[in-house]
N, C-alpha and C positions, 0 to 999 in steps of 0.2 A: 299737780302735774298735769300737763296737757295730754289729751288722747288724740292722736292724729287720725281722725275718722276719714274714711274714703268710701265712695260708692263707684263701682266700676261696672261697665257693660262691655262685653267682648266675647271673642270666640276662644275655646280651648285649643291650644296648639298641639296637644297630644292627649292620650288617655290619662286620667288621673293616676298617680302612683300611690298605691295603698300599702301601708305597713302597719305593724303592731309593735309598739315599743317593748323593751324587756319588762316593763312594768305592766304590760297588758293594755295600754292605751292606744286606741286607733288614731292614726294620723294619715292624711292624704295631702299630696302636693300636686299642683298643676300650674301651668303657665297660661296666662290670659292675654290675648292680643286685642288691644282696644284702639280703634281709629274712628275719627270723625268722618261723616259724609260731608263732602264739600261740593257746592254747585259751581262748576266752571262756566262762567258767563261767556267766555270766548268760544267754547265748544258746545255750549247750551246743553250740558249734561252733568249728571251727578257722578262723582268719583270718590274713592276712598282717600283720606288723608294719610299722612305718615303714621304707622302704628307705633304704639307704646306697649312694651311687654312687661307684665307683672308676674312675679312668682307669688302664688297664693298657698297658704297652709290652713287646713281645717282639722279640728280635733274631735275625738269621741264620736258621738252619734252623728254629728254633722259630717264627719269624715266618712263614716260608713254610708250615709245617704248620698253623698257626692259620688263616691265610688260606684254605687249601685245605679245612679241616675244619669250621670253625664259621661260623654265620650268626646273624642277628638272632633273638632268642628262644631260642636254644640255651642249655641249662643247662651251665655249665662250672665246673671246679675250677682255681683259680690258686694256685700256690705262688710266692712272690717276696719282694721287699724293698721297704719303704717308702722313698721318696726325696722330699726336700723341695726345692722350688725357689722362688725369689722373682721377682717381676715387678712392673712398674708398669702400672696400668690406664690408661684413656683420660684420667682426671682427675689423672694423675701421682701416684696413691696407691700405696704399696708394698703388695703382697699376697703371701700365702704359698699355695703349692699343694702338696698331697700326692699323689703318684702311686705306682703299683706297677710295679716292674721285674720282669717274670716270669722265673722260673727254669724253671718247668714249667706247662703248661696242658693240660687234658684234658677230654673230655666227662664229665659227671656221669651215671653209668650207671644210677642208680635211676629216671631219667625217660626214658631212651633206650637204644639199643644202638649199638655202634661195631664196625667191622671194622678191625682194626689191620693196617697194611701198613708194613713197615720201609722206610726210605729208605737208599739206598747212599751211603756216604761214601768218597771216593778213598783216604783213609788206611787205612780198614778193608779195602778191596779190595787195597791193596798188601800189608798184613799177611797177608791170606788167601793171596795168591800166594806170599809168602815161606814161610808155614807149609806149604803144599802142596809146595813145592820141597824143603823140609827133611824131608819125610816126616811132619810132624805135621798130622793132619787134624782134630783136635779131636773131642770126643765129644758135641756138641750135636745130637742126632738130629732136633730140630725144624727145623734149618736145612738138612737134607739130604733128598734124595728127590725124586721126580717131582712131588709135590703143591705144592712151593714155586715160585711164579712169580717172574718178574723184578720187582725193586723199581723204582719210578718213578725217572726221572732226578732228580738233586738240584735242578735248576733248575725250580721249579714255578711261576714267574711267568706262564707262558702258560696255566695251568689256570684255568678259570672254574667257576662253580657248576654249570653244566650238565654239565661233564666229570665232576665228582665225583658228581653225582646219577646220571648214566648208569652210572658204574662200580659204584655200590652199589644200583642199582635192582633188579638181578637177584640180590641176596644170598640165598643159600639157607640160612636160619637155622633151627636146630632149634626145635621148640616147647618152651616152658618146662616143666620137670618139675613135677608136682603136689606140693604140700607137705602 
């Protein structure tokens, strides 16, 4: 079976819609507007091409992270798979819809900056405890030391946009280097 992989770069048309299914699984949906930049030789300027709109769905931890990190107007990169579904409209006509099921979503960093903060996963914590007990501490020096803070709880459903903005408002970022 073919997997219809797709890579998209575009802007969110609205804030992501976050929900939890009756089974307790987090899901987020958002629309992404993608358009090419086209150089108009007659006007000697760049302009946006016609946009294409995609409905994107992300599940579980990815859904929680998208909900916490992205807002309307943010530029994002989406890696996922195209999924086709059929439905009937109000006139009982059959229609086809193409949606993207996201495998990965991130901020597009040529238009903004991001401060990455890892989330803790219970399975990783259990493996770390086993490794420490067996004498294997690993050699990833980026994860050790006093400068590494506690990762947020994996249940991010209580976070709102004001919590995220407050956490990143005081970000001490270095000035970009001159090229």
